[in-house]
C-alpha positions, 0 to 999 in steps of 0.5 A, spaced: 416 833 410 423 838 412 426 844 410 429 842 403 426 835 402 418 834 400 415 828 400 412 824 394 405 825 396 408 833 398 411 833 392 403 831 387 399 836 393 404 841 391 404 841 384 396 838 382 401 830 379 401 824 381 406 818 383 406 815 377 407 822 373 413 823 379 416 816 377 416 816 370 419 823 369 424 820 375 426 813 369 426 819 363 432 821 369 428 828 369 428 829 377 432 826 381 429 824 388 434 822 393 432 814 396 431 811 402 430 805 401 423 805 398 422 812 400 424 818 394 425 824 398 425 832 393 430 836 393 429 844 391 433 842 385 427 838 382 422 841 385 425 847 380 425 842 375 420 840 374 417 846 375 421 847 368 418 841 366 409 842 367 411 849 363 415 846 357 410 840 358 404 846 358 408 849 352 408 843 347 415 840 348 417 834 348 419 831 354 426 829 350 427 836 349 427 839 355 432 834 358 437 836 354 435 844 355 435 841 364 442 838 362 445 844 359 443 847 366 451 844 368 455 847 362 459 852 368 458 858 364 453 861 367 446 858 365 448 861 358 447 856 353 442 853 356 439 860 355 440 862 349 437 855 347 431 855 351 430 861 347 431 859 340 426 852 342 422 858 345 422 863 340 420 855 334 415 852 339 411 860 339 412 860 330 408 852 331 402 854 335 401 860 332 399 856 325 396 852 329 392 858 332 391 861 324 388 854 321 385 852 326 381 859 326 380 857 319 378 851 320 371 854 326 369 860 320 369 853 316 365 850 321 361 856 322 359 857 314 358 850 315 353 851 320 350 857 316 348 853 311 345 847 315 340 852 318 338 855 312 336 847 309 333 846 316 328 851 316 327 851 309 325 843 309 322 846 314 316 850 311 317 846 305 314 840 309 310 846 312 306 848 307 305 841 302 301 841 309 
């Protein structure tokens, strides 16, 4: 490793990803490592992009959304458009996640009620069986 680049193995170890993941992101034009024969060297820019890709994936953004946001970095406006678009998408994603959470909480509550009902039936059946013996 030089001060400015990491090998594919070093990237994998540093960011807990697989070589296949890095090659996939490269094929999707999300990362642009320097190619020296078969060797890939990742720059500071690649590392910054990978951090953003991983964060975006964690938040549920599609790879296409991430790619579009990363492409806005070079718009030449001190990243104002990138920041505004990222903010807009993040607000939409947060609303979606909160809705999913609310739906999941409701499903959990419903399942707990069903389990209580099932427990009562099981207990009642056991008591009826003992009484019949």
